[in-house]
N, C-alpha and C positions, 0 to 999 in steps of 0.2 A: 432501453426501458427505463434506467436510472436516471437519462439524460432527460427522457420525458417528462417523468415525475419533476425533476427539477426545473425543468421548462413551465409546467403548469402551477408548480407552487409559486415562482416567480411573477408569471401573470396574475396569478390570483394577488400576490403582493401588491401587483403595479395597479390594479383594480381598487385597493382598501388602502393601499399608502404610497402612492407615487413617489415621493422624494425618498422613503426609506429603498425602495424599489430600485431607484435609479442610484443610490449610493452604493447598495448590495453591488451592483452593476457595475460601478468603478472601482470599488476596494476588492472584488476578485483576485483580480492581477494580481495585487499586492498581497493578497493571503497566500494566494500561489507560492510568489518569491521567498515569503518567509519560512511557507511550510518545509520548502525544498531541502535544504539540511536536514530537517530530521527526517525527511524519507531517505535521503543518502546513508545517515548514519545506523537508519533501520535495517537496509540493505547489507550494509557492512557489518552490523553483527548477525545478522541472518546467515551471510555466508560465512563467518567465524564458526557462531554455532553447528553450520553443517560440516565444515571443517573439523573440528574436533571431536563431533560425533564419528563422522568417517575415521578420524584417528582411532580412537577409543575402542571403535569397533572392528580394527583391522585383523585384529590377534584372531579373535574370535572366527572370522572369517576366511582367514587363513587354514585354521584349523576343522573347517567343515562345519562350523555352528550352525543351527538349524535357520537361518535370515535369509534373506531374498538372495537368489541368483545375480551372478554378475552380468550385466551386460554385455550380451555376444556383440 
């Protein structure tokens, strides 16, 4: 659905201002390449925070705190 919406917006932009639509089409791979390191940093920090949360909650889970059950 998101892709269909983006395609519709691009087609509308193509009708209204075709040079800008062509520029957007050509610039999209460059924007994706620039944003890739930020995505990797986000994934790394997400994993780090999940690890820290699991580490801090470990004593409570071992003592039988009212958390979610361990995966079987």
